C-alpha positions as MATLAB code, in Angstrom:
seq = 'XXXXXXXXXXXXXXXXXXXXXXXXXXXXXXXXXXXXXXXXXXXXXXXXXXXXXXXXXXXXXXXXXXXXXXXXXXXXXXXXXXXXXXXXXXXXXXXXXXXXXXXXXXXXXXXXXXXXXXXXXXXXXXXXXXXXXXXXXXXXXXXXXXXXXXXXXXXXXXXXXXXXXXXXXXXXXXXXXXXXXXXXXXXXXXXXXXXXXXXXXXXXXXXXXXXXXXXXXXXXXXXXXXXXXXXXXXXXXXXXXXXXXXXXXXXXXXXXXXXXXXXXXXXXXXXXXXXXXXXXXXXXXXXXXXXXXXXXXXXXXXXXXXXXXXXXXXXXXXXXXX';
ca = [
     -19.772    3.431  -12.891;
     -17.810    5.785  -15.122;
     -15.102    4.950  -17.622;
     -13.955    8.553  -18.129;
     -10.286    9.312  -17.617;
      -9.108   11.491  -14.737;
      -5.717   13.158  -14.339;
      -4.823   12.934  -10.635;
      -2.023   14.783   -8.852;
      -0.728   13.808   -5.422;
      -1.494   10.109   -5.872;
       1.493    9.024   -3.759;
       0.518   11.274   -0.840;
      -1.722   10.710    2.163;
      -5.029   12.075    0.863;
      -4.171   11.525   -2.790;
      -3.504    7.803   -2.412;
      -7.000    7.354   -0.995;
      -8.501    9.553   -3.728;
      -6.833    7.211   -6.229;
      -8.595    4.263   -4.558;
     -11.964    6.030   -4.656;
     -11.643    7.053   -8.306;
     -10.693    3.525   -9.375;
     -13.459    2.028   -7.223;
     -15.923    4.348   -8.983;
     -14.795    3.002  -12.348;
     -12.703    5.913  -13.576;
      -9.500    5.381  -15.509;
      -6.719    7.347  -13.844;
      -3.480    8.919  -14.983;
      -1.508    9.541  -11.784;
       1.134   12.278  -11.687;
       4.178   11.125   -9.699;
       7.579   12.607   -9.040;
      10.484   10.485  -10.308;
      11.396    7.809   -7.762;
       8.078    7.922   -5.896;
       6.021    4.768   -5.411;
       2.358    4.200   -6.257;
       0.508    1.688   -4.084;
      -1.555    0.477   -7.072;
      -0.661   -0.675  -10.566;
      -4.122   -0.458  -12.181;
      -3.613    3.149  -13.262;
      -1.289    4.960  -15.660;
       1.802    6.478  -14.077;
       2.885    9.909  -15.377;
       6.176   11.376  -14.153;
       6.479   15.118  -13.667;
       5.912   17.915  -11.150;
       4.009   21.149  -10.585;
       7.064   23.364  -10.996;
       6.873   22.956  -14.777;
       3.160   22.330  -15.461;
       3.575   23.184  -19.156;
       5.385   19.880  -19.592;
       2.153   18.064  -18.663;
       0.088   19.162  -21.667;
       0.588   15.923  -23.575;
      -0.119   13.851  -20.448;
      -3.420   15.671  -19.876;
      -4.566   15.228  -23.464;
      -7.662   13.021  -23.566;
      -8.510   13.347  -19.870;
     -12.037   14.555  -19.238;
     -11.411   15.537  -15.615;
      -8.632   16.777  -13.322;
      -8.401   16.106   -9.578;
      -5.599   18.194   -8.101;
      -4.589   17.013   -4.626;
      -0.818   17.590   -4.669;
       0.647   20.335   -2.476;
       3.799   21.099   -0.553;
       2.764   20.879    3.116;
       5.543   22.063    5.387;
       6.081   24.419    8.312;
       9.887   24.428    7.868;
      11.252   27.958    7.184;
      13.510   26.670    4.371;
      10.436   25.631    2.366;
       8.565   28.944    2.436;
       9.483   30.069   -1.091;
       8.873   26.655   -2.634;
       5.490   26.380   -0.900;
       4.136   29.341   -2.840;
       5.767   28.239   -6.085;
       4.195   24.784   -5.827;
       0.818   25.499   -4.263;
      -0.071   28.769   -5.980;
       1.896   29.125   -9.219;
       1.834   25.362   -9.793;
      -1.942   25.203   -9.366;
      -2.555   28.181  -11.659;
      -0.257   26.733  -14.326;
      -1.775   23.259  -14.096;
      -5.324   24.574  -14.454;
      -4.370   26.610  -17.516;
      -2.702   23.578  -19.086;
      -5.844   21.561  -18.259;
      -7.968   24.156  -20.076;
      -5.759   23.965  -23.150;
      -5.953   20.147  -23.041;
      -9.755   20.291  -23.040;
     -10.429   19.204  -19.437;
     -14.116   19.788  -18.693;
     -14.074   19.979  -14.909;
     -11.543   20.057  -12.075;
     -11.606   19.366   -8.347;
      -8.926   21.167   -6.324;
      -8.015   20.183   -2.773;
      -7.752   23.189   -0.492;
      -7.853   23.144    3.326;
     -10.272   23.935    6.131;
      -7.540   26.286    7.373;
      -8.800   28.740    4.738;
     -12.030   29.026    6.751;
     -12.677   30.980    9.951;
     -12.427   30.509   12.810;
     -15.873   31.938   13.541;
     -16.671   33.419   16.932;
     -19.366   31.724   18.980;
     -20.557   29.434   16.184;
     -19.350   26.791   13.749;
     -17.361   28.081   10.784;
     -18.814   27.632    7.294;
     -17.607   28.182    3.748;
     -18.682   31.826    4.072;
     -15.967   32.450    6.681;
     -12.679   33.205    4.945;
      -9.509   33.164    7.062;
      -7.420   36.322    7.234;
      -4.192   36.069    5.273;
      -0.978   36.499    7.258;
      -2.406   35.191   10.540;
      -1.227   31.594   10.249;
       1.658   30.295    8.142;
       3.098   30.511    4.624;
       1.451   27.144    3.946;
      -2.010   28.286    4.992;
      -1.570   31.597    3.171;
      -0.616   29.634    0.054;
      -3.878   27.689    0.265;
      -5.835   30.952    0.380;
      -3.949   32.146   -2.692;
      -4.456   28.760   -4.337;
      -8.215   29.089   -3.895;
      -8.204   32.501   -5.547;
      -6.132   31.143   -8.434;
      -8.488   28.157   -8.834;
     -11.666   30.230   -8.749;
     -10.291   32.607  -11.383;
      -9.100   29.804  -13.678;
     -10.723   29.325  -17.077;
     -11.555   25.680  -16.428;
     -14.623   24.962  -14.226;
     -13.454   24.151  -10.676;
     -14.932   22.735   -7.462;
     -12.967   23.262   -4.220;
     -12.810   20.599   -1.478;
     -11.693   21.788    1.977;
     -10.800   18.814    4.221;
     -10.485   19.335    7.950;
      -7.917   17.160    9.817;
      -7.818   13.751    8.097;
      -6.647   10.623    9.919;
      -6.095    7.101    8.659;
      -3.640    4.787    6.959;
      -0.645    5.800    4.776;
       0.092    9.010    6.682;
       3.775    8.529    5.970;
       5.162   12.022    6.510;
       3.098   12.264    8.864;
       0.682   15.216    8.679;
       0.491   17.573   11.702;
      -2.511   15.630   13.034;
      -0.713   12.344   12.442;
       2.377   13.688   14.220;
       0.215   14.609   17.211;
      -1.010   11.025   17.290;
       2.496    9.580   16.993;
       3.762   11.881   19.756;
       0.887   10.724   21.967;
       1.660    7.071   21.215;
       5.309    7.668   22.161;
       4.326    9.281   25.476;
       5.517   12.741   24.451;
       2.240   14.572   25.123;
       2.495   15.370   28.810;
       0.396   18.551   28.755;
      -2.088   20.102   26.375;
      -3.216   23.422   24.974;
      -6.847   24.418   24.744;
      -8.651   24.696   21.454;
     -10.015   22.005   19.231;
     -10.271   20.691   15.700;
     -12.503   18.750   13.347;
     -11.246   15.222   12.637;
     -12.310   13.205    9.591;
     -11.555    9.750    8.194;
      -9.255   10.145    5.183;
     -11.330    7.623    3.219;
     -14.372    9.882    3.672;
     -12.315   12.792    2.328;
     -11.374   10.671   -0.687;
     -14.968    9.695   -1.431;
     -15.976   13.344   -1.098;
     -13.556   14.232   -3.902;
     -15.366   11.828   -6.233;
     -18.757   13.145   -5.117;
     -17.577   16.740   -5.685;
     -16.359   15.779   -9.144;
     -19.740   14.286  -10.026;
     -22.207   16.489   -8.131;
     -20.444   19.537   -6.694;
     -21.528   22.967   -7.926;
     -18.925   24.765  -10.000;
     -16.833   27.486   -8.332;
     -18.106   26.509   -4.884;
     -16.131   25.654   -1.739;
     -17.074   22.557    0.265;
     -15.906   21.833    3.795;
     -15.442   18.086    4.285;
     -15.297   17.139    7.947;
     -16.128   14.486   10.494;
     -16.444   15.269   14.210;
     -15.748   18.489   16.080;
     -13.526   17.657   19.064;
     -11.711   19.583   21.736;
      -8.062   18.624   22.100;
      -8.948   17.078   25.456;
     -11.579   14.891   23.764;
      -9.031   13.824   21.144;
      -6.541   12.803   23.848;
      -9.248   10.839   25.671;
     -10.136    8.920   22.503;
      -6.481    8.145   21.847;
      -6.049    7.067   25.464;
      -8.875    4.545   25.065;
      -7.358    3.209   21.826;
      -3.700    3.068   22.871;
      -3.905    2.403   26.606;
      -1.795    5.493   27.369;
      -2.912    8.194   29.784;
      -4.342   11.428   28.469;
      -2.477   14.592   29.564;
      -3.895   16.084   32.739;
      -2.169   19.482   32.676;
      -2.669   22.560   30.517;
       0.227   24.542   29.016;
      -0.266   28.317   29.349;
      -0.567   29.862   25.901;
       2.270   32.326   26.565;
       4.713   29.534   27.333;
       3.676   27.576   24.240;
       4.055   30.719   22.109;
       7.557   31.368   23.449;
       8.513   27.757   22.730;
       7.199   28.145   19.184;
       9.301   31.266   18.560;
      12.416   29.597   19.968;
      11.826   26.523   17.839;
      11.407   28.688   14.729;
      14.754   30.353   15.499;
      16.371   26.920   15.909;
      14.987   25.827   12.541;
      16.323   28.948   10.810;
      19.762   28.646   12.363;
      20.268   24.924   11.858;
      17.959   24.145    8.889;
      15.726   21.793   10.868;
      12.070   20.819   10.798;
       9.984   22.347   13.605;
       9.016   20.290   16.623;
       6.793   23.064   18.042;
       5.313   24.690   14.921;
       4.460   28.294   15.654;
       1.475   27.993   13.331;
       0.089   25.139   15.386;
       0.417   27.161   18.586;
      -1.457   30.081   17.016;
      -4.253   27.806   15.800;
      -4.533   26.057   19.174;
      -6.006   29.268   20.611;
      -9.192   28.487   18.742;
     -11.689   25.688   18.452;
     -11.344   25.044   14.714;
     -14.836   23.599   14.544;
     -16.824   23.622   11.311;
     -20.259   23.051    9.845;
     -19.924   20.791    6.792;
     -23.665   20.537    6.114;
     -23.205   21.999    2.619;
     -21.244   18.918    1.468;
     -23.672   16.626    3.279;
     -26.688   18.230    1.607;
     -25.356   18.859   -1.891;
     -23.390   15.701   -2.649;
     -24.136   13.272    0.157;
     -20.990   13.481    2.316;
     -21.572   11.033    5.182;
     -18.593   10.829    7.551;
     -17.906    7.568    9.348;
     -17.182    7.326   13.096;
     -13.946    9.092   14.020;
     -12.914    6.592   16.762;
     -12.738    3.866   14.111;
     -10.574    6.053   11.867;
      -8.282    6.853   14.802;
      -7.988    3.130   15.571;
      -7.001    2.354   11.988;
      -4.436    5.143   12.048;
      -2.948    3.922   15.345;
      -2.695    0.373   13.971;
      -1.025    1.613   10.789;
       1.495    3.727   12.718;
       2.340    0.750   14.933;
       2.667   -1.671   12.033;
       5.000    0.716   10.213;
       7.304    1.442   13.126;
       6.234    4.969   14.026;
       5.516    4.081   17.635;
];
């Protein structure tokens, strides 16, 4: 058990709230960065109000912290958020890491995304496969830029790349969580091809602590669970929820046209997308990964995905999502 103090960003978010649990469970003292008005689910940590837009204001708050775990990010596919995504995820990360260096932080863990990897052709993607910028979305491009900013920072950094986490407290919800909610509401009547890697969010949280303690500096670590096709995901959700899995396949061209029309709607009426173009593009591929590096180097051991899906379904039901 450690008694060192960690500065944590994103503690009120989906992944970050579970990272907070894991850090406290491991014995760390935590200063949690929160935006004004946001709510922490625990009171056994120190609340710090601020944001990533003005990281210089956080110097005093970081003073005395041995470590930094940076989970916060702006995750949105809405066109209106494109400029702020880069400001928060790239410039905010670079500024925070420089402030951490000045404050004397010894080591930082930065949360990236498995979307910065691959996809590989004919095999599982690994950390050696770097996604091509400009092929996905401003959000995913920002995570590629964030990684470059983190790896060039003057404070030692370890990068954690979660796949598609599922579990409790997915309030927004994330794109994977929204897929689950749509399925629970009976809105998934047909499916695209492709696939994804699904992981329990609590496993992602524990991996952040393991990366902090045992990850190699300036390395990227994929943190995943199970590689599933979309059809396999629907079948698992059907068993959990009692709803029928979709039996029909949407042609990619039709899905792509719907994505472009939805993007136009969002631009014209300042709305959030219901058919994210980025999701359609990614559904062409099986976004399957090999996370053996994290398993070998710091003991990442993912738990069964059906159990994580069941917990997520229960949480969504209990909180009125479906």
